The first five atom37 places (N, CA, C, CB, O) and aatype in JSON, in Angstrom:
{
  "aatype": [20, 20, 20, 20, 20, 20, 20, 20, 20, 20, 20, 20, 20, 20, 20, 20, 20, 20, 20, 20, 20, 20, 20, 20, 20, 20, 20, 20, 20, 20, 20, 20, 20, 20, 20, 20, 20, 20, 20, 20, 20, 20, 20, 20, 20, 20, 20, 20, 20, 20, 20, 20, 20, 20, 20, 20, 20, 20, 20, 20],
  "atom_mask": [
    [1, 1, 1, 1, 1],
    [1, 1, 1, 1, 1],
    [1, 1, 1, 1, 1],
    [1, 1, 1, 1, 1],
    [1, 1, 1, 1, 1],
    [1, 1, 1, 1, 1],
    [1, 1, 1, 1, 1],
    [1, 1, 1, 1, 1],
    [1, 1, 1, 1, 1],
    [1, 1, 1, 1, 1],
    [1, 1, 1, 1, 1],
    [1, 1, 1, 1, 1],
    [1, 1, 1, 1, 1],
    [1, 1, 1, 1, 1],
    [1, 1, 1, 1, 1],
    [1, 1, 1, 1, 1],
    [1, 1, 1, 1, 1],
    [1, 1, 1, 1, 1],
    [1, 1, 1, 1, 1],
    [1, 1, 1, 1, 1],
    [1, 1, 1, 1, 1],
    [1, 1, 1, 1, 1],
    [1, 1, 1, 1, 1],
    [1, 1, 1, 1, 1],
    [1, 1, 1, 1, 1],
    [1, 1, 1, 1, 1],
    [1, 1, 1, 1, 1],
    [1, 1, 1, 1, 1],
    [1, 1, 1, 1, 1],
    [1, 1, 1, 1, 1],
    [1, 1, 1, 1, 1],
    [1, 1, 1, 1, 1],
    [1, 1, 1, 1, 1],
    [1, 1, 1, 1, 1],
    [1, 1, 1, 1, 1],
    [1, 1, 1, 1, 1],
    [1, 1, 1, 1, 1],
    [1, 1, 1, 1, 1],
    [1, 1, 1, 1, 1],
    [1, 1, 1, 1, 1],
    [1, 1, 1, 1, 1],
    [1, 1, 1, 1, 1],
    [1, 1, 1, 1, 1],
    [1, 1, 1, 1, 1],
    [1, 1, 1, 1, 1],
    [1, 1, 1, 1, 1],
    [1, 1, 1, 1, 1],
    [1, 1, 1, 1, 1],
    [1, 1, 1, 1, 1],
    [1, 1, 1, 1, 1],
    [1, 1, 1, 1, 1],
    [1, 1, 1, 1, 1],
    [1, 1, 1, 1, 1],
    [1, 1, 1, 1, 1],
    [1, 1, 1, 1, 1],
    [1, 1, 1, 1, 1],
    [1, 1, 1, 1, 1],
    [1, 1, 1, 1, 1],
    [1, 1, 1, 1, 1],
    [1, 1, 1, 1, 1]
  ],
  "atom_positions": [
    [[17.44, -6.66, -15.16], [17.41, -6.19, -14.31], [18.58, -6.33, -12.71], [16.24, -6.45, -14.37], [18.24, -7.06, -11.78]],
    [[19.42, -5.82, -12.68], [20.37, -5.38, -12.15], [19.12, -5.59, -10.1], [21.01, -3.48, -13.17], [17.9, -5.68, -10.0]],
    [[19.74, -5.6, -9.43], [19.05, -5.98, -7.98], [20.56, -4.73, -7.09], [19.1, -8.5, -7.47], [21.76, -5.0, -7.09]],
    [[19.97, -3.59, -6.53], [20.85, -3.02, -5.47], [20.71, -3.5, -4.49], [20.81, -1.84, -5.19], [19.58, -3.82, -4.11]],
    [[21.46, -3.64, -4.0], [21.29, -3.55, -2.35], [21.04, -2.82, -1.43], [21.98, -3.74, -1.85], [21.04, -3.25, -0.28]],
    [[20.68, -1.15, -1.82], [20.2, -0.34, -1.22], [19.04, 0.27, -1.16], [20.74, 0.18, -1.3], [18.56, 1.19, -0.49]],
    [[18.55, -0.69, -2.31], [16.89, -1.15, -2.87], [15.78, -1.39, -2.07], [16.85, -2.42, -3.56], [16.1, -2.15, -1.16]],
    [[14.46, -1.03, -2.01], [13.8, -0.96, -1.29], [12.42, -1.51, -1.7], [13.95, 0.11, -0.93], [12.21, -1.09, -2.84]],
    [[11.64, -2.08, -1.37], [10.22, -2.38, -1.97], [8.93, -1.57, -1.17], [9.97, -4.1, -1.84], [8.68, -1.85, 0.0]],
    [[8.17, -0.56, -1.89], [7.58, 0.58, -1.93], [6.03, -0.43, -1.06], [7.53, 1.43, -3.79], [5.05, -0.01, -0.45]],
    [[6.45, -1.73, -1.39], [4.71, -2.03, -0.21], [5.13, -2.24, 1.12], [3.59, -3.72, -0.55], [4.3, -2.13, 2.02]],
    [[6.74, -2.63, 1.44], [6.57, -3.0, 2.61], [7.35, -1.66, 3.38], [7.14, -4.54, 2.81], [7.42, -1.29, 4.56]],
    [[7.89, -1.15, 2.1], [7.93, 0.31, 3.24], [5.7, 1.16, 3.29], [9.67, 2.17, 1.96], [5.37, 1.94, 4.19]],
    [[5.21, 0.94, 2.74], [4.38, 1.41, 3.14], [3.15, 0.27, 4.22], [4.02, 2.06, 1.91], [2.06, 0.07, 4.75]],
    [[3.82, 0.07, 4.06], [2.79, -1.5, 5.57], [3.99, -1.09, 6.67], [2.93, -4.32, 4.99], [3.5, -0.96, 7.79]],
    [[4.93, -0.92, 6.63], [5.57, -0.74, 7.72], [5.34, 1.15, 8.19], [7.22, -1.34, 7.35], [5.26, 1.57, 9.35]],
    [[5.29, 1.82, 7.2], [4.92, 2.94, 7.89], [3.13, 3.5, 7.91], [5.88, 4.0, 7.22], [2.5, 4.52, 8.16]],
    [[2.88, 2.12, 7.49], [0.57, 1.95, 8.2], [1.1, 1.55, 9.45], [-1.07, 0.17, 7.34], [0.59, 2.02, 10.46]],
    [[2.46, 0.42, 9.6], [2.18, -0.22, 10.96], [2.45, 0.96, 12.27], [3.29, -1.64, 11.11], [1.42, 1.1, 12.93]],
    [[3.36, 1.63, 12.66], [4.07, 3.15, 13.42], [3.18, 3.53, 12.76], [5.71, 3.92, 13.25], [2.39, 2.59, 12.7]],
    [[2.57, 4.84, 11.89], [2.15, 5.79, 12.0], [0.47, 5.65, 11.47], [3.11, 6.64, 11.38], [0.12, 6.39, 10.55]],
    [[-0.56, 4.68, 12.08], [-1.29, 4.38, 11.71], [-2.81, 5.83, 11.86], [-1.17, 3.05, 12.3], [-3.85, 5.9, 11.2]],
    [[-2.31, 6.74, 12.97], [-3.52, 8.21, 12.68], [-2.64, 8.84, 11.97], [-4.17, 9.36, 14.1], [-3.55, 9.6, 11.62]],
    [[-1.23, 9.49, 11.1], [-0.97, 9.5, 10.96], [-1.5, 10.81, 9.09], [-0.63, 8.47, 11.7], [-2.72, 10.94, 9.11]],
    [[-1.2, 11.19, 8.47], [-2.01, 12.09, 7.27], [-0.75, 11.03, 5.7], [-1.6, 14.8, 7.6], [0.38, 11.17, 5.22]],
    [[-1.79, 10.2, 5.55], [-0.56, 9.28, 4.67], [-0.88, 9.56, 2.58], [-0.96, 6.95, 5.27], [-0.13, 9.28, 1.64]],
    [[-2.52, 10.31, 2.58], [-1.81, 11.39, 1.71], [-3.02, 13.13, 1.91], [-1.77, 10.54, -0.38], [-3.76, 13.22, 2.89]],
    [[-2.99, 13.83, 1.26], [-3.23, 15.06, 1.16], [-3.21, 15.37, -0.48], [-2.21, 15.83, 2.04], [-2.26, 15.55, -1.24]],
    [[-4.88, 15.34, -0.75], [-5.23, 15.8, -1.77], [-6.69, 17.29, -1.5], [-5.59, 14.33, -2.6], [-7.88, 17.08, -1.27]],
    [[-6.08, 18.54, -1.62], [-6.85, 19.89, -2.44], [-7.66, 19.61, -1.09], [-7.78, 19.82, -4.4], [-7.03, 20.5, -0.51]],
    [[-8.65, 19.05, 0.07], [-9.56, 19.31, 0.67], [-9.73, 17.74, 1.31], [-10.63, 20.03, -0.18], [-10.6, 17.33, 2.08]],
    [[-8.61, 17.0, 0.71], [-9.54, 15.35, 1.29], [-7.74, 15.36, 1.78], [-10.57, 13.53, -0.39], [-6.84, 16.15, 1.48]],
    [[-7.74, 13.92, 2.76], [-6.72, 13.13, 3.48], [-6.93, 12.72, 3.4], [-6.24, 12.94, 4.27], [-7.96, 12.82, 2.72]],
    [[-6.49, 11.11, 3.9], [-6.66, 10.11, 4.24], [-5.48, 9.38, 5.36], [-6.89, 9.59, 3.08], [-4.29, 9.43, 5.07]],
    [[-5.78, 8.99, 6.12], [-4.88, 8.73, 6.88], [-4.05, 6.99, 6.39], [-5.67, 8.91, 8.35], [-4.5, 6.27, 5.5]],
    [[-2.75, 6.64, 7.28], [-2.25, 4.95, 7.12], [-3.33, 3.77, 7.05], [-1.35, 4.52, 8.48], [-3.6, 2.97, 6.15]],
    [[-3.74, 3.92, 8.06], [-4.54, 3.16, 8.89], [-6.38, 2.99, 8.05], [-4.44, 4.09, 10.55], [-7.03, 1.96, 8.13]],
    [[-6.93, 4.41, 7.22], [-7.54, 4.0, 6.59], [-7.06, 3.83, 4.99], [-8.48, 4.61, 6.93], [-8.04, 3.67, 4.27]],
    [[-5.92, 3.83, 4.34], [-5.07, 3.49, 3.0], [-4.99, 2.39, 3.89], [-3.6, 4.4, 2.3], [-6.08, 2.73, 4.36]],
    [[-4.77, 1.61, 4.4], [-4.3, 0.47, 4.31], [-5.26, -0.59, 4.13], [-3.58, 0.29, 5.28], [-5.14, -1.68, 3.57]],
    [[-6.6, 0.17, 4.95], [-7.72, -1.05, 4.87], [-8.51, -1.62, 3.33], [-9.0, -0.47, 5.86], [-8.97, -2.66, 2.86]],
    [[-8.26, 0.38, 2.82], [-8.51, 0.34, 1.3], [-8.02, -0.19, 0.83], [-8.47, 1.11, 0.6], [-8.71, -0.79, 0.0]],
    [[-6.35, -0.58, 0.78], [-5.29, -1.24, -0.31], [-6.23, -3.3, -0.06], [-2.79, -0.94, 0.58], [-6.83, -4.21, -0.63]],
    [[-5.84, -2.96, 0.81], [-6.92, -4.69, 1.24], [-7.77, -5.07, 0.71], [-7.71, -4.93, 2.39], [-7.78, -6.16, 0.13]],
    [[-8.99, -4.06, 0.78], [-10.15, -4.66, 0.33], [-10.14, -5.15, -0.94], [-11.12, -3.87, 0.44], [-10.54, -6.19, -1.45]],
    [[-9.27, -3.53, -1.58], [-9.26, -3.6, -3.26], [-8.25, -5.12, -3.83], [-8.34, -1.83, -3.94], [-8.36, -6.12, -4.55]],
    [[-7.56, -4.66, -3.2], [-6.47, -6.8, -3.05], [-7.98, -7.89, -2.65], [-4.63, -7.03, -0.59], [-7.76, -9.02, -3.06]],
    [[-8.92, -7.81, -2.2], [-10.02, -8.91, -2.54], [-10.27, -8.8, -3.22], [-10.96, -9.2, -2.15], [-10.71, -9.93, -3.45]],
    [[-10.48, -8.16, -4.19], [-12.36, -7.7, -4.97], [-11.19, -8.66, -5.94], [-13.37, -5.33, -5.64], [-11.31, -9.86, -6.19]],
    [[-9.83, -7.57, -6.45], [-9.54, -7.9, -7.6], [-8.69, -9.57, -6.86], [-8.57, -6.5, -8.53], [-7.83, -9.49, -7.74]],
    [[-8.42, -10.38, -6.35], [-8.88, -11.07, -6.21], [-9.92, -12.4, -6.65], [-8.86, -10.55, -5.83], [-9.8, -13.37, -7.39]],
    [[-10.78, -11.97, -5.94], [-12.17, -12.21, -6.14], [-12.43, -12.25, -7.45], [-12.99, -11.3, -5.55], [-13.13, -13.25, -7.62]],
    [[-12.23, -11.65, -8.58], [-12.41, -11.44, -9.61], [-11.37, -12.22, -10.64], [-12.49, -10.16, -9.61], [-11.26, -12.34, -11.85]],
    [[-10.6, -12.71, -9.36], [-9.94, -14.26, -11.03], [-7.92, -12.49, -11.48], [-12.78, -14.3, -14.25], [-7.24, -12.16, -12.45]],
    [[-8.01, -12.1, -10.02], [-7.12, -11.0, -10.98], [-6.18, -11.73, -9.83], [-7.45, -8.87, -11.16], [-6.41, -12.08, -8.67]],
    [[-4.95, -11.81, -10.76], [-3.79, -12.42, -9.63], [-2.27, -11.46, -9.94], [-3.42, -14.51, -10.02], [-1.98, -10.69, -10.86]],
    [[-1.41, -11.97, -8.54], [-0.64, -10.96, -8.87], [0.43, -11.63, -10.1], [0.07, -10.37, -7.46], [0.62, -12.85, -10.17]],
    [[1.26, -10.38, -11.28], [1.75, -11.83, -12.57], [3.1, -12.01, -11.96], [1.94, -11.37, -14.71], [3.69, -11.47, -11.03]],
    [[3.43, -13.14, -12.97], [4.74, -13.67, -11.67], [5.47, -13.99, -13.42], [4.3, -15.69, -9.96], [5.09, -14.71, -14.35]],
    [[6.59, -13.1, -13.25], [7.72, -12.94, -14.72], [8.89, -12.31, -15.09], [7.22, -12.44, -15.65], [9.34, -12.46, -16.23]]
  ]
}
């Protein structure tokens, strides 16, 4: 797959937004909303859970 100079990494974009706007709403669904800060913590918690189960990033 060819890489483009204007390509971005969604993970980096998410963490950048979370750092710049921690108290702003990241996701909104019906009557539920979650801030970037809370979502970032949930992402980190879930990543740690997956690692504890032996699931890691695939290389390939």
